[in-house]
Every structure is written in C-alpha cells, then in structure tokens.
C-alpha positions in Angstrom: 17.3 -10.6 -26.2 19.1 -10.9 -22.8 17.9 -9.3 -19.6 20.6 -6.6 -19.9 19.7 -5.9 -23.4 16.2 -5.6 -22.7 17.0 -3.0 -19.7 19.1 -1.0 -21.9 16.9 -0.9 -25.1 13.8 0.4 -23.3 12.7 3.9 -22.7 11.2 2.9 -19.4 13.6 1.4 -16.6 12.5 -2.3 -16.4 12.7 -3.2 -12.4 11.1 -6.6 -12.3 10.4 -9.4 -14.8 9.2 -12.8 -14.7 9.5 -15.3 -17.6 7.4 -18.6 -17.7 7.2 -18.7 -14.0 5.6 -21.8 -12.6 5.1 -23.2 -9.0 3.7 -26.6 -8.2 3.1 -27.9 -4.4 2.8 -32.0 -4.2 2.5 -32.1 -8.0 -0.2 -29.5 -8.0 0.0 -26.6 -10.2 -0.6 -23.3 -8.3 1.1 -20.8 -10.7 1.4 -21.5 -14.6 3.7 -19.8 -16.8 3.4 -16.3 -15.5 5.2 -13.4 -17.6 5.2 -10.2 -16.0 7.2 -7.1 -16.5 7.2 -4.1 -14.2 8.8 -0.6 -15.2 9.6 2.2 -13.0 6.5 4.5 -12.3 3.9 1.8 -13.0 1.6 0.6 -10.4 0.0 -2.7 -10.4 -3.1 -4.2 -8.4 -3.0 -8.2 -8.2 -6.6 -9.4 -8.0 -8.2 -12.8 -8.2 -10.6 -15.1 -6.6 -9.7 -17.0 -3.2 -6.9 -19.8 -3.9 -6.1 -18.1 -7.2 -2.3 -17.7 -6.6 -2.0 -14.0 -5.7 -0.2 -14.7 -2.0 1.9 -17.5 -3.9 3.0 -15.1 -6.5 4.1 -12.5 -4.0 5.8 -15.0 -2.0 7.7 -16.1 -5.1 8.8 -12.5 -6.0 10.0 -11.6 -2.7 11.9 -15.0 -2.3 10.1 -16.4 0.3 9.3 -19.6 -2.1 11.4 -20.9 -4.6 10.3 -21.2 -8.2 9.8 -24.6 -9.7 10.2 -23.6 -13.2 10.9 -20.3 -14.7 13.1 -17.2 -14.0 12.5 -14.0 -11.9 14.7 -10.9 -12.8 15.1 -7.9 -10.8 17.3 -4.7 -11.7 19.9 -5.7 -9.3 19.7 -9.6 -8.9 18.9 -12.4 -10.8 16.9 -15.4 -9.0 16.6 -18.8 -10.6 15.6 -22.2 -9.4 
C-alpha cells in the first residue's frame, strides 16, 4: 500500500509515519527499525531510559539528523535518506 493510499483509506487522517527507521553513529546502532504512525487528534509521549534514543528519534523526525535506513513520511512532505 502506498503512502497516498494509506492516507485516503483510513478514517483518521495520518499525519506522520516512520517505516523501518534506523540510525547509526560510528557503526553503533542508536535506533533500530522504528515503525510509528501518528494520526490527527492523537497524543503521544516518548519515554525511556537515559541514552535510549528519545532525543535522537525527535531529531530525525524534525530533520535535524538524517536517517541511516528507513523512511519518514509526513502529510505534506516525504523525507528519505
């Protein structure tokens, strides 16, 4: 299913999605295969231990860092490696 199809086929409006998002720094795996979907009206909290990748995940979503593997989709823009 394409991104455009999944946006139209859902009752909820899909705003943000990651598919198999991974990020490496100096060959060290910081994030591994993150699959995430966020729909309009939902609220999410990202929790985890120190150095678990919370800030790295947000930096990837915001475009401050580039993904190593995987894709980030948002409603108006497609970001790829």
